[in-house]
C-alpha positions as CSV (number, residue, x, y, z in Angstrom):
1,M,120.5,84.2,102.5
2,A,116.9,83.4,103.3
3,S,114.2,85.1,101.1
4,I,112.0,87.8,102.4
5,L,109.1,85.2,102.5
6,K,111.0,82.6,104.5
7,R,112.3,85.3,107.0
8,Q,108.7,86.3,107.5
9,I,107.6,82.7,108.0
10,D,110.3,82.3,110.7
11,L,109.9,78.5,110.9
12,Q,110.9,77.0,114.2
13,Q,111.0,73.4,115.1
14,V,109.7,72.8,118.7
15,S,109.6,68.9,118.7
16,A,110.3,66.0,116.4
17,N,107.1,66.7,114.3
18,T,105.9,70.1,115.4
19,Y,106.8,73.5,114.1
20,T,105.7,77.1,114.8
21,V,105.2,79.7,112.0
22,S,105.1,83.4,112.6
23,W,102.8,85.9,110.8
24,H,103.6,89.3,109.2
25,V,101.6,92.4,108.7
26,D,102.5,92.1,105.0
27,W,100.3,89.0,104.8
28,T,97.1,90.6,106.3
29,L,93.9,92.0,104.9
30,G,92.2,93.3,107.9
31,A,92.4,90.7,110.7
32,T,92.9,87.7,108.3
33,L,95.9,86.2,106.6
34,H,96.3,85.8,102.9
35,G,95.8,82.2,101.8
36,G,98.8,82.1,99.6
37,C,101.1,83.1,102.5
38,V,99.5,80.3,104.6
39,A,100.1,77.9,101.8
40,A,103.7,79.0,101.5
41,A,104.2,78.5,105.3
42,I,102.9,75.0,105.0
43,H,105.0,74.2,102.0
44,H,108.1,75.4,103.8
45,T,107.3,73.3,106.8
46,A,106.8,70.2,104.7
47,T,110.1,70.6,102.7
48,T,112.0,71.3,106.0
49,H,110.5,68.1,107.6
50,L,111.4,66.0,104.6
51,I,115.1,66.8,105.1
52,T,115.3,66.9,108.9
53,D,113.2,63.8,109.9
54,P,115.8,61.0,110.0
55,E,113.5,58.4,108.3
56,L,112.3,60.8,105.6
57,A,115.8,62.1,105.0
58,R,117.0,58.5,104.3
59,R,114.3,58.3,101.6
60,N,115.9,61.3,99.8
61,Q,112.6,62.8,98.6
62,P,113.1,66.5,99.3
63,D,110.7,68.0,96.7
64,I,107.0,68.5,97.0
65,L,105.1,67.0,94.0
66,K,101.5,67.8,95.1
67,L,100.1,69.9,97.9
68,H,96.4,69.8,98.8
69,L,95.0,72.3,101.3
70,E,91.6,72.4,103.0
71,F,91.0,75.9,104.5
72,L,88.6,74.9,107.3
73,R,88.7,78.3,109.1
74,Q,90.3,81.7,108.4
75,C,93.8,82.2,109.8
76,G,94.2,85.3,112.0
77,R,97.0,87.5,113.2
78,S,98.7,85.0,115.6
79,Q,101.4,82.4,115.6
80,S,100.6,79.1,114.0
81,T,101.5,75.6,115.1
82,I,102.0,73.0,112.3
83,T,102.0,69.3,113.2
84,V,103.3,66.8,110.7
85,S,102.4,63.2,110.4
86,V,103.9,60.7,108.0
87,L,101.0,58.7,106.4
88,R,103.2,56.5,104.1
89,T,106.7,56.2,102.8
90,G,107.6,54.7,99.4
91,A,110.4,54.3,97.0
92,A,109.1,56.9,94.6
93,T,106.8,59.1,96.7
94,S,105.8,59.6,100.3
95,T,102.8,61.3,101.9
96,L,102.6,63.7,104.8
97,Q,99.7,65.2,106.6
98,L,100.0,68.7,108.0
99,Q,97.6,70.4,110.5
100,L,97.9,74.1,111.1
101,S,96.3,75.3,114.3
102,Q,96.0,78.7,115.9
103,N,95.2,79.1,119.6
104,G,94.4,75.4,119.8
105,Q,91.8,75.5,116.9
106,L,92.5,73.6,113.7
107,K,92.5,76.0,110.7
108,V,94.1,74.3,107.8
109,L,94.5,70.6,106.9
110,A,97.0,69.7,104.2
111,L,98.3,66.6,102.4
112,A,101.8,66.8,100.8
113,T,103.2,64.2,98.3
114,S,107.0,64.2,98.2
115,T,109.4,63.0,95.5
116,N,112.9,63.6,94.1
117,F,112.8,65.5,90.9
118,D,116.5,64.6,90.3
119,K,115.5,60.8,90.1
120,V,114.2,59.4,86.9
121,L,111.2,57.2,87.5
122,G,110.0,56.5,84.0
123,P,109.8,57.9,80.4
124,T,109.7,61.5,79.3
125,V,107.5,62.2,76.2
126,P,106.7,65.8,74.9
127,T,103.1,66.7,74.3
128,A,101.4,69.4,72.1
129,W,100.0,71.2,75.1
130,T,100.1,75.0,74.8
131,L,98.3,78.0,76.3
132,L,95.2,78.9,74.3
133,P,94.5,81.6,73.4
134,A,98.2,82.4,73.1
135,P,99.5,85.1,75.5
136,K,101.2,88.2,74.2
137,P,104.9,87.9,73.4
138,S,107.1,87.7,76.4
139,P,108.3,91.1,77.8
140,D,111.8,92.5,77.0
141,F,112.9,92.3,80.6
142,R,116.4,93.7,80.2
143,G,115.9,96.1,77.3
144,C,112.5,97.6,78.4
145,V,111.4,96.6,81.9
146,S,114.7,96.9,83.8
147,A,115.6,100.0,81.7
148,R,112.2,101.6,82.5
149,R,111.4,101.9,78.9
150,P,107.9,101.1,77.4
151,D,107.5,97.5,76.5
152,P,105.4,97.0,73.3
153,N,103.1,94.4,74.9
154,W,103.1,94.9,78.7
155,L,102.5,97.6,81.3
156,T,104.4,97.5,84.6
157,A,103.1,98.3,88.0
158,R,103.9,98.0,91.7
159,M,101.0,97.7,94.3
160,S,101.6,99.2,97.7
161,G,99.4,100.3,100.7
162,E,97.6,98.8,103.6
163,V,96.3,95.8,101.7
164,L,98.6,92.7,101.4
165,G,101.9,94.6,101.8
166,F,104.0,91.8,100.4
167,T,102.9,92.9,96.9
168,G,105.0,96.1,97.5
169,H,108.1,93.9,96.9
170,M,106.9,92.8,93.5
171,L,106.5,94.1,90.0
172,V,103.5,93.0,87.9
173,L,103.2,93.2,84.1
174,N,99.7,93.3,82.6
175,P,99.0,93.0,78.9
176,R,98.3,96.1,76.8
177,G,94.9,96.0,75.1
178,R,93.0,94.7,78.2
179,F,91.8,91.2,78.8
180,P,89.8,90.3,75.6
181,V,88.5,86.9,76.8
182,D,86.2,86.8,79.8
183,G,87.5,84.5,82.5
184,I,91.2,84.6,81.4
185,H,93.8,86.8,83.1
186,D,97.6,86.9,82.1
187,A,100.4,88.5,84.1
188,W,104.1,88.4,84.6
189,Y,105.6,88.8,88.1
190,G,109.1,89.7,89.4
191,F,110.7,91.9,92.0
192,T,111.2,95.6,92.3
193,P,114.8,97.0,91.9
194,A,115.0,97.4,95.6
195,H,114.7,93.5,95.9
196,K,116.5,92.7,92.6
197,H,118.4,89.8,94.2
198,E,115.2,88.1,95.4
199,R,114.2,84.9,93.6
200,M,111.3,82.6,93.6
201,D,111.8,79.1,94.8
202,A,109.1,76.4,95.2
203,T,107.8,78.0,98.5
204,Y,107.4,81.2,96.6
205,L,105.4,79.4,93.9
206,A,103.0,78.2,96.6
207,L,102.4,81.8,97.4
208,M,102.1,82.9,93.8
209,T,99.3,80.4,93.1
210,D,97.2,82.9,95.1
211,V,98.7,86.2,93.9
212,I,95.9,86.7,91.4
213,P,93.0,89.2,90.8
214,S,89.6,88.5,92.0
215,M,88.2,86.7,89.0
216,S,84.6,87.2,90.3
217,D,85.2,91.1,90.4
218,T,86.9,90.8,87.0
219,L,84.0,88.9,85.5
220,M,81.4,91.4,87.0
221,R,83.6,94.4,85.9
222,N,82.6,96.2,89.0
223,G,85.6,98.5,89.0
224,G,86.6,97.5,92.5
225,L,90.0,97.1,94.0
226,Y,90.2,93.4,92.9
227,D,88.8,94.0,89.3
228,A,91.7,93.3,86.8
229,H,90.0,95.5,84.3
230,G,89.9,98.4,86.7
231,F,93.5,97.8,87.7
232,L,94.6,97.9,84.1
233,K,92.8,101.2,83.5
234,K,95.0,102.7,86.2
235,L,98.1,101.4,84.5
236,E,96.9,102.9,81.2
237,R,96.3,106.3,82.7
238,W,99.7,106.3,84.4
239,E,101.4,105.2,81.1
240,E,100.1,108.3,79.4
241,E,102.0,110.5,81.7
242,F,105.0,108.3,82.7
243,P,105.8,105.9,79.8
244,G,108.0,103.0,80.8
245,V,107.9,103.9,84.5
246,P,106.2,101.3,86.7
247,A,102.8,102.6,87.8
248,E,102.5,103.2,91.6
249,V,99.1,101.8,92.6
250,T,98.1,102.1,96.2
251,A,95.3,100.2,98.0
252,S,93.7,101.1,101.3
253,L,91.7,99.0,103.7
254,A,88.9,101.6,103.4
255,E,88.7,100.8,99.7
256,A,88.7,97.1,100.3
257,V,85.8,97.1,102.8
258,K,83.6,98.8,100.1
259,A,83.5,95.6,98.1
260,E,80.1,94.1,97.7
261,T,81.5,90.5,97.6
262,Y,84.5,88.7,98.9
263,N,86.2,85.5,97.8
264,A,86.7,82.6,100.3
265,T,89.1,79.9,99.2
266,V,87.7,76.4,100.2
267,T,90.4,74.2,98.7
268,L,93.8,74.8,97.0
269,D,95.6,72.1,95.0
270,I,99.2,72.8,93.8
271,E,101.2,70.5,91.6
272,F,104.9,71.2,91.0
273,K,105.9,70.1,87.5
274,R,109.7,70.3,87.7
275,K,112.6,71.2,90.0
276,L,113.5,74.9,89.9
277,P,117.1,76.0,89.3
278,P,119.1,76.4,92.6
279,Q,119.1,80.2,92.3
280,G,115.3,80.3,91.8
281,L,113.3,82.2,89.2
282,E,113.6,85.9,88.5
283,W,110.3,86.2,86.5
284,I,107.2,84.0,86.3
285,F,104.2,84.0,83.9
286,T,100.8,83.3,85.4
287,R,97.6,82.5,83.6
288,T,94.4,82.4,85.7
289,V,91.3,80.9,84.2
290,T,87.7,80.7,85.5
291,K,85.4,78.3,83.7
292,M,82.2,79.1,85.7
293,L,80.9,81.5,88.3
294,E,77.5,80.1,89.3
295,A,75.4,80.9,92.4
296,G,78.5,82.0,94.3
297,R,80.6,79.0,93.4
298,M,83.7,79.5,91.2
299,D,86.6,77.5,90.0
300,L,90.1,78.8,89.3
301,D,92.8,77.1,87.2
302,I,96.3,78.7,87.6
303,T,99.2,77.9,85.3
304,I,102.7,79.2,86.1
305,C,105.6,79.2,83.6
306,N,109.2,80.3,83.7
307,E,110.8,82.9,81.4
308,R,111.1,80.3,78.7
309,M,107.4,79.6,79.0
310,E,108.1,76.2,80.3
311,L,105.5,74.8,82.7
312,V,106.7,74.8,86.3
313,C,103.5,74.7,88.4
314,T,99.7,74.3,88.1
315,A,97.0,74.9,90.7
316,Q,93.3,74.7,91.2
317,Q,91.1,76.6,93.7
318,L,87.5,76.2,94.7
319,I,86.1,79.6,95.6
320,L,83.0,80.8,97.3
321,V,81.9,84.3,96.3
322,L,79.9,85.6,99.1
323,E,78.1,88.8,100.1
324,A,80.5,91.1,101.9
325,Q,77.8,92.0,104.4
326,R,78.2,88.5,105.9
327,K,81.8,89.3,106.6
328,F,81.0,92.5,108.5
329,R,77.8,91.3,110.2
330,G,78.0,91.9,113.9
331,G,80.3,94.8,113.6
332,R,83.5,92.7,113.1
333,E,85.2,95.3,111.0
334,G,88.5,94.6,109.4
335,K,87.8,90.9,108.7
336,M,87.9,91.1,104.9
337,D,89.0,88.2,102.7
338,G,90.4,88.6,99.2
339,K,93.0,87.9,96.7
340,A,96.1,89.8,96.0
341,V,94.9,92.4,93.5
342,L,97.7,92.0,90.9
């Protein structure tokens, strides 16, 4: 059965190299679409084209190795058309270009490099890479999280409300003891009991590279909707009264538009490190790191691991942190950008 995400994407092929993608209110923040949802739609289009185009299907490279996206303009609440061009084919990798347009205007330009993770191309050598500083010990998913008992290292929450409704399907675990290192945010993500059969495939991972707090708000500790420190304080207050029960955190558009700044993603690069199991992933760990916020320009590095803390995906974003007044100038209310606040 298709995932919630793929049902919302509702991919339809209208010609040999052209597809349409729907939009869903769960993806929206005001009048704009969440960048991670757009990335997921493009990823789903690319992987579909790799197995339906006769020439590409013969190449048997069904997996995306690297996806680069240029967000030229904001995507709004309308159907998208994605056109796919094959730039090159090769024995080990092939390259596609994907152009996402809305109402005839080009909004996103993407390059996708395909491969076959089941095919051995060369040697495998382990490295000494590890996450530094080390994250807290992994949660006890069965004994604590699923049983609604307090985990010694993590606090559980669900975000719902008017802002980015897709987060209402998910649980997020934030570390007890706050975020001691400025510019580093750790979290675990899974699904609520109501969606316990949902799993994350590679298209979901494309979405999850943008399900992160606003690192600019977090660095400024402004207590806003997107500030991870402020979010964790809500979890701590909830835990005092309802230990072990996932915190119910709501977010309204009225809160979102009070923000003094907003984050605009300029580019997103995603590299998939290995093939996921056919059933997908139940839980993922995400570390988000910002090296510098300078004069409104900010970098993001995202590392995603599975339950065994094996690397499955990395991503980099180039962010512009702009004055929110620019977003609302001219009375265009409701056009607020932002990250998922988890």
